[in-house]
PAZAPA-4460 file (N, C-alpha, C; in steps of 0.05 Angstrom, whole numbers, plus 32768, in hexadecimal, padded with zeros to 4 digits):
% residues 333
    n_x    n_y    n_z   ca_x   ca_y   ca_z    c_x    c_y    c_z   seq   type   mol
   9266   7F29   9125   927C   7F3C   9128   9297   7F2D   912B     1      M     A
   9298   7F13   9128   92B0   7F04   912D   92C7   7F0C   911A     2      N     A
   92C0   7F15   9102   92D5   7F1C   90EE   92E0   7F38   90F2     3      H     A
   92D5   7F47   9105   92DF   7F62   910B   92F3   7F61   9122     4      F     A
   9307   7F73   9122   931B   7F74   9137   9311   7F85   914E     5      T     A
   9314   7F7B   9166   930D   7F8B   917D   9321   7FA2   9181     6      K     A
   9317   7FB7   918E   9329   7FCE   9193   9341   7FC6   91A3     7      L     A
   933E   7FB7   91B8   9355   7FAF   91C8   936A   7F9F   91B8     8      N     A
   9360   7F8D   91A7   9373   7F7E   9196   9381   7F90   9182     9      D     A
   9372   7FA3   9177   937E   7FB5   9164   9394   7FC6   9171    10      F     A
   938E   7FD0   9189   93A2   7FE0   9198   93BB   7FCF   919E    11      L     A
   93B7   7FB6   91A5   93CE   7FA5   91AB   93DF   7FA1   9193    12      A     A
   93D3   7FA0   917B   93E2   7F9B   9163   93F1   7FB4   915A    13      S     A
   93EA   7FCB   9165   93F7   7FE4   915C   940F   7FEB   916F    14      R     A
   9411   7FDF   9186   9426   7FE6   9199   9441   7FE1   918C    15      Q     A
   9452   7FF5   9190   946E   7FF4   9185   9471   7FFE   9169    16      G     A
   945A   8005   915C   945C   800F   9141   9465   802C   9140    17      T     A
   9462   803A   9156   946D   8055   915A   947A   8056   9175    18      L     A
   948D   8068   9179   949A   806B   9192   9486   8070   91A9    19      K     A
   9472   8081   91A2   945E   8089   91B6   9448   8074   91BA    20      E     A
   9447   8061   91A7   9430   804E   91A7   9438   8036   91B8    21      Y     A
   9431   8036   91D1   943A   8022   91E4   9422   8017   91F4    22      N     A
   9427   8005   9205   9412   7FF8   9215   9403   800C   9226    23      E     A
   9412   8020   9231   9405   8033   9242   93F2   8045   9233    24      E     A
   93F9   804D   921B   93E7   805D   920A   93CF   804D   9202    25      L     A
   93D3   8034   91FC   93BC   8022   91F6   93A9   8020   920E    26      S     A
   93B5   8020   9226   93A5   801F   923E   9393   8038   9240    27      H     A
   939E   804F   923A   938E   8068   923B   9377   8067   9227    28      V     A
   937C   805D   920F   9367   805B   91FB   9352   8047   9203    29      L     A
   935A   8031   9210   9347   801E   921A   9335   802A   9230    30      K     A
   9342   803A   9241   9332   8047   9256   931E   805B   924B    31      D     A
   9326   8069   9236   9314   807C   9229   92FD   806D   921D    32      L     A
   9302   8056   9211   92ED   8046   9205   92DA   803C   921B    33      A     A
   92E5   8033   9231   92D5   802A   9248   92C2   8040   9252    34      T     A
   92CD   8057   9256   92BD   806E   9260   92A7   8075   924B    35      A     A
   92AE   8074   9232   929A   807B   921D   9283   8067   921D    36      S     A
   9289   804E   9223   9273   803A   9225   9260   8041   923B    37      K     A
   926A   804A   9251   9259   8052   9268   9248   806A   9260    38      I     A
   9254   807E   9252   9246   8095   9249   9231   808D   9235    39      V     A
   9238   807B   9222   9225   8072   920E   920D   8065   921B    40      N     A
   9212   8055   922F   91FB   8047   923D   91E9   805C   924A    41      R     A
   91F5   8071   9256   91E4   8085   9264   91D5   8096   924F    42      D     A
   91E1   809B   9239   91D3   80AB   9224   91BB   809B   9219    43      I     A
   91C0   8081   9215   91AB   8070   9209   9192   806E   921B    44      C     A
   9196   8070   9235   917F   806E   9247   9178   8088   9255    45      R     A
   9182   809E   9249   917F   80B9   9256   9162   80C0   925B    46      A     A
   9151   80BA   9247   9135   80C1   924B   9126   80B0   925F    47      G     A
   9132   809A   9268   9125   8088   927A   912E   808A   9297    48      L     A
   9144   8099   929B   9150   809B   92B5   914D   80B7   92C0    49      V     A
   9142   80BA   92D7   913E   80D5   92E3   915A   80E1   92E9    50      D     A
   915E   80FA   92E1   9177   8107   92E6   918B   8107   92D0    51      G     A
   9183   80FB   92B9   9196   80FA   92A2   918F   810F   928D    52      F     A
   9176   8116   928A   916E   8129   9275   916B   8145   9281    53      I     A
   9173   8159   9271   916E   8175   9279   9187   8182   9284    54      G     A
   9184   819B   928B   919A   81AC   9295   91A1   81A5   92B2    55      A     A
   91BB   81A8   92B8   91C5   81A2   92D3   91BC   81B8   92E6    56      Q     A
   91B9   81D1   92DB   91B1   81E7   92EC   91C7   81FA   92F1    57      G     A
   91DD   81F8   92E2   91F4   820A   92E5   9202   820D   92CB    58      G     A
   9218   821C   92CB   9228   8220   92B3   9244   8215   92B7    59      Q     A
   9250   820C   92A1   926C   8204   92A3   927E   821C   92A0    60      N     A
   9299   8217   92A0   92AC   822D   929E   92A9   823D   9284    61      I     A
   929C   8230   9270   9299   823D   9256   9281   8251   9256    62      Q     A
   9272   8251   926D   925A   8262   926E   9243   8255   9260    63      G     A
   9245   823B   925B   922F   822C   924D   921F   821C   9262    64      E     A
   9206   8219   925D   91F5   820A   926F   91FC   81ED   926F    65      E     A
   9203   81E3   9286   920B   81C6   9288   91F2   81B5   9287    66      Q     A
   91F4   81A0   9277   91DF   818B   9277   91E7   8176   928C    67      Q     A
   91D3   8168   9296   91D8   8153   92AA   91EB   813E   929F    68      K     A
   91E8   8137   9286   91FA   8123   927B   9216   812D   9276    69      L     A
   9219   8148   9274   9234   8153   9273   9244   814B   928C    70      D     A
   9238   814F   92A3   9245   8149   92BC   9249   812B   92C0    71      V     A
   9234   811B   92B8   9237   80FE   92BB   924D   80F4   92A9    72      I     A
   924F   80FD   9290   9265   80F4   927E   9280   80FD   9288    73      A     A
   9282   8116   9291   929B   8120   929C   92A5   810F   92B3    74      D     A
   9294   8109   92C5   929B   80F8   92DC   92A3   80DC   92D4    75      N     A
   9296   80D1   92C0   929D   80B6   92B7   92B9   80B5   92AB    76      A     A
   92C0   80C8   929B   92DB   80C8   928F   92F0   80CD   92A4    77      F     A
   92EB   80E0   92B6   92FF   80E6   92CA   9304   80CD   92DC    78      I     A
   92EE   80C0   92E4   92F0   80A9   92F6   9300   8092   92E9    79      S     A
   92F9   808C   92D0   9307   8076   92C2   9324   807C   92BE    80      I     A
   932A   8094   92B5   9346   809B   92AF   9357   809C   92C9    81      L     A
   934B   80A5   92DF   935A   80A6   92F8   9360   808A   9302    82      E     A
   934D   8078   9300   9351   805D   9309   9365   804E   92F7    83      K     A
   9366   8055   92DE   9377   8047   92CB   9395   8048   92D1    84      G     A
   939E   805F   92DB   93BA   8061   92E4   93CD   806A   92CE    85      G     A
   93C5   806B   92B5   93D7   8073   92A0   93D6   8091   929B    86      A     A
   93C3   809E   92A7   93BE   80BB   92A3   93C4   80CA   92BE    87      V     A
   93D5   80DE   92BC   93DC   80ED   92D5   93CA   8105   92D9    88      C     A
   93BB   810D   92C5   93A9   8124   92C9   9398   8128   92B0    89      G     A
   9383   8138   92B4   9370   813E   929E   9368   815B   929E    90      I     A
   935E   8164   9288   9350   817E   9286   9337   8179   9276    91      A     A
   9322   8185   927F   9308   8180   9272   92FA   819B   926D    92      S     A
   92EA   819B   9258   92DB   81B3   9251   92C8   81BB   9268    93      E     A
   92C0   81A7   9278   92AC   81AC   928D   92B7   81B6   92A7    94      E     A
   92D2   81B7   92A9   92DF   81BF   92C2   92F0   81D7   92BF    95      N     A
   92EF   81E9   92D2   92FE   8202   92D0   931C   81FD   92CF    96      E     A
   9326   81EB   92DF   9343   81E6   92E1   9348   81C9   92DA    97      D     A
   9361   81C3   92D4   9369   81A7   92CE   9369   8197   92E8    98      F     A
   9369   817D   92E6   9369   816B   92FD   9383   815A   92FD    99      V     A
   9393   815D   9311   93AB   814C   9314   93A3   8135   9327   100      A     A
   93A6   811D   931C   939F   8105   932C   93B4   8101   9342   101      F     A
   93AB   80FD   935A   93BE   80FD   9371   93C6   80E1   937A   102      K     A
   93B8   80CC   9371   93C0   80B2   937B   93DB   80AA   9370   103      N     A
   93EB   809A   937F   9406   8094   9377   9409   8087   935B   104      P     A
   93F6   8076   9354   93F7   8068   933A   93F4   807C   9323   105      K     A
   93E1   808E   9326   93DC   80A2   9311   93F4   80B5   930E   106      S     A
   9401   80BC   9324   9418   80CE   9322   942E   80C2   9311   107      R     A
   942E   80A8   930E   9442   809B   92FD   9439   809A   92DF   108      E     A
   9420   80A2   92DA   9416   80A1   92BF   9425   80B4   92AD   109      G     A
   9427   80AD   9294   9436   80BD   9280   9425   80CF   926F   110      N     A
   940B   80CE   9273   93F9   80DD   9261   93E6   80EF   926F   111      Y     A
   93DD   8103   9260   93C6   8114   9269   93B1   8112   9253   112      V     A
   9398   8115   925A   9382   8114   9247   9371   812E   924A   113      V     A
   936C   813A   9234   935B   8152   9233   9342   814B   9223   114      L     A
   932A   8152   922C   9312   8148   921F   92FA   815A   9223   115      F     A
   92E8   8157   9210   92CD   8162   9212   92BC   8149   9216   116      D     A
   92B1   8146   922E   92A3   812C   9234   928A   8128   9225   117      P     A
   927C   813D   921E   9263   813A   920F   925E   8152   91FD   118      L     A
   926A   8151   91E5   9267   8166   91D1   924B   8165   91C6   119      D     A
   923F   817D   91C2   9224   817F   91B8   920F   8178   91CB   120      G     A
   9214   817B   91E5   9202   8172   91F9   91E7   8180   91F9   121      S     A
   91E5   8197   91ED   91CB   81A5   91EB   91B8   8195   91D9   122      S     A
   91C3   8182   91CA   91B2   8171   91B9   91A7   8158   91C7   123      N     A
   91AF   8154   91E0   91A7   813C   91EF   9189   8138   91F0   124      I     A
   917B   814E   91F7   915E   814C   91FB   914F   8147   91E2   125      D     A
   915B   814B   91CB   914D   8147   91B1   9158   8130   91A2   126      V     A
   9169   811F   91AF   9171   8106   91A5   9181   8108   918B   127      N     A
   9193   811C   918A   91A5   8121   9173   91C1   8117   917B   128      V     A
   91D0   810E   9167   91EB   8103   916C   91FC   8117   917C   129      S     A
   920A   810C   9190   921D   811B   91A0   9237   810B   91A2   130      I     A
   924B   8115   91B0   9264   8107   91B0   9277   810E   91C7   131      G     A
   928D   8100   91C8   92A4   8106   91DA   92BC   810B   91C8   132      T     A
   92CC   811F   91CF   92E5   8124   91C1   92FC   8123   91D5   133      I     A
   9313   8116   91CD   9329   8114   91E0   9344   8118   91D2   134      F     A
   9357   811F   91E2   9372   8125   91D9   9386   811B   91EE   135      S     A
   939B   810C   91E5   93AE   8100   91F7   93CA   810B   91F2   136      I     A
   93D7   8113   9208   93F2   811E   9206   9404   810F   921A   137      Y     A
   941E   810D   9213   9431   8104   9227   9436   811B   923B   138      Q     A
   9438   8115   9254   943D   8129   9268   9459   8136   9264   139      R     A
   945C   814F   926B   9476   815C   926A   9480   8161   9286   140      V     A
   946F   815D   929A   9476   8160   92B6   9486   8147   92BF   141      S     A
   9491   8149   92D7   94A1   8133   92E1   9490   811B   92E9   142      Q     A
   9497   8104   92DE   9489   80EB   92E5   948B   80E6   9303   143      K     A
   9475   80DF   930F   9474   80DA   932C   946A   80F2   933C   144      G     A
   946A   810A   932F   9460   8122   933B   9443   8127   9331   145      E     A
   9436   813B   933D   941C   8143   9334   941D   814F   9318   146      L     A
   9409   814A   9308   9408   8157   92EE   9406   8175   92F0   147      S     A
   940F   8184   92DC   9410   81A1   92DD   9401   81AD   92C5   148      T     A
   93FD   81C7   92C6   93EF   81D5   92B0   93FF   81D2   9296   149      I     A
   9419   81D0   9298   942A   81CD   9280   9423   81B3   9271   150      E     A
   941B   819F   927F   9412   8186   9272   93FA   818B   9260   151      D     A
   93EA   819D   9267   93D1   81A2   9259   93D4   81B6   9242   152      M     A
   93E6   81C9   9245   93E8   81DF   9231   93FE   81D8   921C   153      L     A
   93FB   81C2   920F   940D   81BA   91FA   93FF   81BF   91DF   154      Q     A
   940F   81C3   91CA   9403   81C7   91AF   93F7   81AD   91A5   155      T     A
   93E5   81B0   9193   93D8   8198   9187   93EC   8186   9179   156      G     A
   9402   8191   916F   9416   8181   9162   9423   816D   9175   157      A     A
   9421   8172   918F   942C   8160   91A3   941A   814A   91AC   158      Q     A
   9402   8148   91A1   93F0   8133   91A7   93FC   8118   919F   159      Q     A
   93F8   8104   91AF   9400   80E9   91A8   93E8   80D9   919E   160      V     A
   93D0   80E1   91A5   93B8   80D4   919B   93A0   80E7   91A0   161      A     A
   938C   80E3   9190   9373   80F3   9193   935D   80E4   9187   162      A     A
   9344   80EA   918F   932E   80DC   9183   9313   80E8   918C   163      G     A
   92FE   80DA   9184   92E4   80E2   918D   92D2   80C9   918E   164      Y     A
   92BD   80CB   919D   92A8   80B6   919D   928E   80C3   9194   165      V     A
   9281   80B8   9181   9268   80C2   9176   9251   80B1   9180   166      L     A
   923F   80BC   918F   9227   80AE   9199   9210   80B4   9186   167      Y     A
   920D   80A4   9171   91FA   80AA   915D   91E9   8091   9156   168      G     A
   91E3   808D   913C   91D3   8076   9135   91E2   805C   913C   169      S     A
   91FC   805E   913B   920D   804A   9148   9222   8059   9158   170      S     A
   922F   804D   916B   9243   805A   917B   925E   8053   9170   171      T     A
   926E   8067   9169   9288   8063   915D   929E   8072   916C   172      M     A
   92B5   8065   916F   92CD   8071   9179   92E1   8074   9162   173      M     A
   92E9   808C   915D   92FD   8092   9148   9315   809E   9154   174      V     A
   932D   8094   914D   9345   809E   915A   935D   809D   9146   175      Y     A
   9371   80AD   914D   938B   80AB   913F   93A1   80AD   9154   176      T     A
   93B6   809E   914F   93CF   80A1   915F   93E6   80A7   914D   177      A     A
   93E0   80B5   9136   93F5   80BD   9124   93FB   80AA   910E   178      G     A
   93EB   8095   910C   93EE   8081   90F6   93D3   807C   90E9   179      Q     A
   93C6   8091   90E0   93AC   808E   90D3   9395   8090   90E8   180      G     A
   937D   8090   90DD   9365   8093   90ED   9355   8079   90EB   181      V     A
   934C   8070   9102   933E   8056   9102   9324   8059   9112   182      H     A
   930F   804D   9108   92F5   804E   9114   92EB   8033   911E   183      G     A
   92DF   8034   9136   92D5   801B   9143   92B8   801F   914A   184      F     A
   92A7   800B   9144   928B   800C   9149   9284   7FFB   9161   185      T     A
   9274   8005   9173   926C   7FF7   918B   9256   7FE3   9185   186      L     A
   925B   7FCA   918A   9246   7FB5   9187   9236   7FB4   91A1   187      D     A
   921C   7FBC   91A1   920C   7FBC   91BA   9208   7FA0   91C6   188      P     A
   920C   7F8C   91B6   9208   7F70   91C0   921F   7F67   91D1   189      N     A
   9237   7F6F   91CA   924F   7F67   91D9   925B   7F7D   91EA   190      T     A
   9253   7F96   91E4   925D   7FAE   91F1   927B   7FB1   91EB   191      N     A
   9284   7FA9   91D4   929F   7FAB   91CB   92A1   7FBD   91B2   192      D     A
   92B7   7FCC   91B0   92BC   7FDB   9198   92CB   7FCA   9184   193      F     A
   92C2   7FCA   916A   92CE   7FBA   9155   92D7   7FCD   913F   194      Y     A
   92EE   7FC6   9133   92F9   7FD6   911D   92E6   7FD4   9105   195      L     A
   92DA   7FEA   90FD   92C7   7FEB   90E7   92D0   7FFE   90D1   196      S     A
   92E2   8011   90D7   92EC   8024   90C4   930A   8027   90C7   197      H     A
   9319   8018   90B8   9336   8019   90BA   9342   802D   90A7   198      Q     A
   9356   803C   90B1   9365   804F   90A1   9352   8062   9092   199      D     A
   9342   8071   90A1   932E   8082   9096   933B   809A   9088   200      M     A
   9330   80A1   9070   933A   80B7   9061   9323   80CB   905B   201      K     A
   9329   80E4   9060   9315   80F9   905A   9317   8100   903D   202      M     A
   9301   80FF   902E   9302   8107   9012   930E   8123   900E   203      P     A
   931E   8126   8FF9   932C   8140   8FF6   9319   8157   8FF2   204      E     A
   9301   8152   8FE7   92ED   8166   8FE5   92D2   8159   8FE9   205      K     A
   92BE   816A   8FEF   92A3   8160   8FF2   928F   8175   8FEB   206      G     A
   9276   8170   8FF0   9261   8183   8FEA   9251   818B   9002   207      R     A
   925C   8187   901A   924E   818F   9032   925E   81A5   9040   208      Y     A
   924F   81B9   904A   925B   81CD   905C   9249   81CF   9075   209      Y     A
   9257   81D1   908B   9249   81D2   90A5   9250   81EC   90B3   210      A     A
   923D   81FD   90B7   9241   8216   90C6   9226   821F   90D1   211      M     A
   9227   822B   90E9   920F   8237   90F4   9209   8251   90E5   212      N     A
   91F9   824F   90D0   91F4   8266   90BF   91E3   827C   90CC   213      E     A
   91D9   8276   90E4   91CC   828B   90F3   91DF   82A1   90FB   214      G     A
   91F9   829A   90FB   920E   82AD   9102   921D   82B9   90EA   215      N     A
   9214   82B2   90D2   9224   82B9   90BB   9229   82D7   90B7   216      V     A
   9216   82E7   90BF   9219   8304   90BC   9227   8310   90D4   217      N     A
   922F   82FF   90E7   923E   8308   90FF   925C   8303   90FD   218      E     A
   9265   82F8   90E6   9281   82F1   90E4   928E   8301   90CD   219      C     A
   92A7   82FB   90C8   92B6   8309   90B3   92A7   8308   9098   220      D     A
   92A4   831E   908B   9296   831E   9071   92A2   830B   905D   221      P     A
   92BC   8304   9060   92C8   82F1   904D   92BD   82D5   9051   222      R     A
   92B5   82CF   9069   92A8   82B5   906E   928D   82B5   9060   223      I     A
   927F   82CB   9061   9265   82CD   9053   9269   82C8   9035   224      V     A
   927F   82D3   902A   9285   82CF   900E   928A   82B1   9008   225      D     A
   9298   82A4   901A   929D   8287   9016   9283   8277   9017   226      Y     A
   9271   827D   902A   9258   826F   902C   9247   8274   9012   227      I     A
   9248   828D   9008   923A   8292   8FEF   9246   8281   8FD8   228      K     A
   9260   827E   8FD8   926D   826D   8FC5   9263   8250   8FC7   229      Y     A
   9260   8246   8FE0   9256   822B   8FE4   923A   8229   8FDA   230      C     A
   922A   823E   8FDC   920E   823D   8FD4   9209   8243   8FB7   231      Q     A
   921E   824B   8FA9   921A   8253   8F8D   921F   823C   8F79   232      S     A
   921C   8242   8F60   9223   822F   8F4A   923F   8235   8F3F   233      R     A
   924C   8248   8F4B   9267   8250   8F42   927D   8245   8F54   234      K     A
   9279   822C   8F5D   928D   821E   8F6D   9298   8207   8F5D   235      N     A
   92A8   81F6   8F6A   92B5   81E1   8F5B   92A2   81CA   8F53   236      D     A
   9289   81CB   8F5C   9276   81B7   8F54   9261   81C2   8F41   237      Y     A
   9262   81DC   8F3C   924E   81E9   8F2B   9232   81E5   8F35   238      D     A
   9230   81E1   8F50   9216   81DC   8F5C   9219   81E2   8F7A   239      S     A
   9204   81EC   8F87   9206   81F3   8FA3   920D   81DB   8FB4   240      P     A
   921E   81E0   8FC8   9224   81CB   8FDC   920C   81C7   8FED   241      Y     A
   920C   81B2   8FFD   91F7   81AC   9010   9200   81B6   902C   242      S     A
   91EF   81C6   9038   91F4   81CF   9053   91EB   81BA   9067   243      G     A
   91FE   81B3   9079   91F7   819F   908E   9203   81A9   90A8   244      R     A
   91F2   81AF   90BB   91FC   81B8   90D5   91EC   81AB   90EB   245      Y     A
   91F8   8199   90FA   91EB   8189   910F   91EB   8198   9129   246      I     A
   9201   81A7   912E   9204   81B4   9148   9212   81A3   915C   247      G     A
   921B   818C   9154   922D   817B   9164   9247   8179   9154   248      S     A
   925C   8185   915D   9275   8186   914E   927E   816A   9145   249      L     A
   927D   8157   9157   9286   813C   9150   9276   8131   9139   250      V     A
   925C   8134   9139   924B   812A   9124   9250   8138   9109   251      A     A
   9253   8152   910A   925A   8161   90F1   9275   8159   90E7   252      D     A
   9289   8155   90F8   92A4   814D   90F0   92A3   8131   90E4   253      F     A
   9295   811F   90F1   9294   8103   90E9   9288   8101   90CD   254      H     A
   9273   8110   90C8   9267   810F   90AD   927C   8118   9098   255      R     A
   928A   812D   909D   929E   8137   908A   92B5   8124   9087   256      N     A
   92BD   8116   909D   92D2   8102   909B   92CA   80EB   9088   257      L     A
   92B1   80E4   9089   92A7   80CE   9079   92A1   80D6   905C   258      I     A
   9294   80ED   9059   9289   80F5   903F   9297   810D   9033   259      K     A
   92A8   811B   9041   92B5   8133   9037   92A4   814B   903D   260      G     A
   92B1   8161   9045   92A3   817A   904B   92B4   818C   905C   261      G     A
   92A9   81A3   9063   92B7   81B6   9073   92A6   81BF   908B   262      I     A
   92B2   81C2   90A2   92A5   81CC   90BA   92B0   81E7   90C0   263      Y     A
   929F   81FB   90C5   92A8   8216   90C9   929B   8221   90E3   264      I     A
   92AC   822A   90F5   92A2   8239   910D   92B5   8251   9110   265      Y     A
   92AF   8267   9103   92C1   827E   9103   92BD   8290   911B   266      P     A
   92CE   82A4   911E   92C9   82B9   9132   92B0   82C8   912A   267      C     A
   92A2   82D2   913F   928A   82E2   913A   928C   82FB   914C   268      T     A
   927A   830D   9148   9279   8325   9159   9276   831E   9176   269      K     A
   9266   8309   917B   9261   8300   9197   9278   82F0   91A2   270      E     A
   9286   82E2   9191   929D   82D2   9199   92B5   82D9   9188   271      A     A
   92C2   82F0   918D   92D7   82FA   917B   92F0   82E9   917B   272      P     A
   92F4   82D8   918F   930B   82C5   918F   9303   82AA   9184   273      E     A
   92EA   82A6   917E   92E1   828B   9176   92D0   827F   918C   274      G     A
   92C3   8269   9186   92B1   825C   9199   92BC   8241   91A3   275      R     A
   92C9   8232   9192   92D1   8217   9199   92EB   8217   91A9   276      L     A
   92EF   8202   91B9   9306   8200   91CB   931E   81F3   91BC   277      R     A
   9334   8200   91BD   934C   81F6   91B0   9354   81DB   91BB   278      L     A
   9355   81D8   91D5   9360   81C0   91E2   934D   81A8   91E1   279      L     A
   9334   81AD   91E4   9321   8197   91E7   9313   818F   91CE   280      Y     A
   9312   81A1   91BA   9303   819B   91A2   9315   819D   9189   281      E     A
   9322   81B4   9185   9330   81BA   916C   9349   81AA   9169   282      C     A
   935A   81A8   917D   9373   8199   917A   936E   817C   9173   283      N     A
   935E   816E   9183   935A   8151   917C   934E   814D   9161   284      P     A
   933A   815D   9159   932E   8159   913E   9341   8162   9128   285      L     A
   9352   8175   912E   9366   817D   911A   937A   8166   9115   286      A     A
   9382   8158   912A   9394   8141   9128   9387   812C   9117   287      F     A
   936E   8126   911C   9360   8112   910C   935D   811A   90EF   288      I     A
   9355   8133   90EB   9351   813C   90CF   936B   813A   90BF   289      S     A
   9381   8143   90CB   939B   8142   90BD   93A3   8125   90B7   290      E     A
   939F   8113   90CA   93A6   80F7   90C6   9395   80EA   90B1   291      Q     A
   937D   80F5   90AC   936B   80EB   9098   936D   80F9   907D   292      A     A
   9380   810D   907C   9385   811B   9063   9377   8136   9061   293      G     A
   936A   813F   9077   935D   8159   9076   936E   816F   9081   294      G     A
   9362   8186   9086   9370   819D   9090   9360   81AA   90A7   295      L     A
   936E   81B7   90B9   9360   81C6   90CE   9370   81E0   90D4   296      S     A
   9362   81F6   90D5   936E   8210   90D9   935C   8222   90E9   297      T     A
   9367   8237   90F4   9356   824B   9101   9350   8263   90EE   298      D     A
   9358   825F   90D5   9354   8274   90C1   936E   8280   90B8   299      G     A
   9383   827E   90C9   939D   8289   90C2   93B4   8276   90C7   300      T     A
   93B0   8262   90D8   93C6   8250   90DE   93BC   8234   90E5   301      Q     A
   93CE   8221   90E3   93C7   8205   90E9   93BF   8203   9106   302      R     A
   93A9   81F5   910B   939F   81F3   9127   93B4   81E7   9139   303      I     A
   93C2   81D2   9131   93D3   81C4   9143   93EE   81D2   9149   304      M     A
   93F2   81E9   913C   940A   81F9   9142   9404   820F   9157   305      N     A
   93EB   8212   915E   93E4   8228   9171   93EC   8220   918D   306      I     A
   93FB   8231   919A   9404   822D   91B6   93EE   8237   91C8   307      K     A
   93E1   8226   91D7   93CB   822F   91E9   93D6   823E   9201   308      P     A
   93C7   8252   9209   93CF   8263   9220   93BE   825D   9239   309      N     A
   93A7   8251   9235   9395   824B   924B   9385   8232   9244   310      K     A
   937A   8226   9259   936C   820C   9256   9353   820E   9244   311      L     A
   9344   8224   9246   932B   8226   9238   932C   823A   9221   312      H     A
   9343   823B   9214   9347   824E   91FE   9335   8247   91E6   313      E     A
   9329   825B   91DB   9317   8258   91C4   9324   8262   91AB   314      R     A
   931D   8256   9194   9327   825F   917A   9312   825B   9165   315      I     A
   9317   8266   914D   9307   8260   9136   9311   8245   912B   316      A     A
   92FF   8238   911D   9305   821C   9114   92FA   8217   90F8   317      F     A
   930C   820F   90E6   9305   8206   90CB   9312   81EB   90C8   318      F     A
   9302   81D7   90C2   930E   81BC   90C0   92FE   81AC   90AB   319      T     A
   930C   819A   909E   92FF   8188   908B   9310   8181   9073   320      G     A
   9303   817C   905D   9310   8173   9045   9325   8188   903C   321      S     A
   933C   817E   9033   9353   818F   902E   934D   81A5   901A   322      K     A
   9342   819E   9003   933D   81B3   8FEE   9328   81C7   8FF7   323      S     A
   9315   81BE   9007   9300   81D0   9010   930A   81E4   9025   324      M     A
   931B   81DB   9037   9327   81ED   904B   9339   8201   903D   325      V     A
   9349   81F7   902A   935B   8209   901B   934B   821E   900C   326      E     A
   9334   8216   9000   9324   822A   8FF2   9319   823E   9005   327      K     A
   930F   8235   901C   9304   8248   9030   931A   825C   9039   328      A     A
   9333   8252   903C   9348   8263   9045   9350   8277   9030   329      M     A
   934B   8270   9016   9352   8283   9001   9340   829C   9002   330      S     A
   9328   8299   900D   9316   82AF   9011   931F   82C1   9028   331      F     A
   932F   82B6   903A   9338   82C6   9052   9353   82D4   904D   332      L     A
   9360   82CF   9037   937A   82DB   9032   9377   82F9   902C   333      K     A
***
């Protein structure tokens, strides 16, 4: 691995290339990497440690059954970010309210982090890829004071960095700070992230579509028409697309980032506002997709233009290769 660049060295080389890209932001990204290593370790030995596998026995604010590793991952990220001092507060999918860090060092921090600590956690027990998604904003509250709700309810366009960690056949951290998308692979021998995918670009089109088709008859009939288009020979490939749906958003998104494709999670009768969280899932992945040349929309507007009204706001989500998302949107006009 000697010819690969370590994450910390890569971050150091990027400082000063953007106004927002400074040592403190690099510190936040390093802390997120550190926390993800802890989570990765716990995931890898989950079946061997009592208390790691299975349901926690309660529900999170989303009304979803919490897995034990959901709570473990959430605590790991909060602990590392609070100790780091560059972050003044966080909001997490697993917590009803945001957390303003109270120690004096954190109050001076310039950033807030919003995250889904363990996306796809229902797949833990069956050993399917899962992930962490994060979003970083500059605070809008007064430095030195406690973080406020206004720090959290910013549009996606105000993100200074975003990324995800995929815990799969290899563990990867993918992030953007507004200058392209870069992927780092964790070497289990050194426990360091190394640059393995520089300046990642999403293919403009692909032959994969990802949707929970069990809900296809519960959504807008125009979505059904688009899925039929994907499955027909009357599309741009003159051959049916391949359906791929893992059920872990990070894994589905990562495949499309590498190979091209579209991910669809529309509104349904059961979830008329959508299912995915704007702040913890859609905004950060939208930032990445746009930086990689893709598109992200809720069906009518750009994801990153949506002004959030609450921490756990849900929306419809279409993201992926540019031409594929544009085609899907043409069915919704």
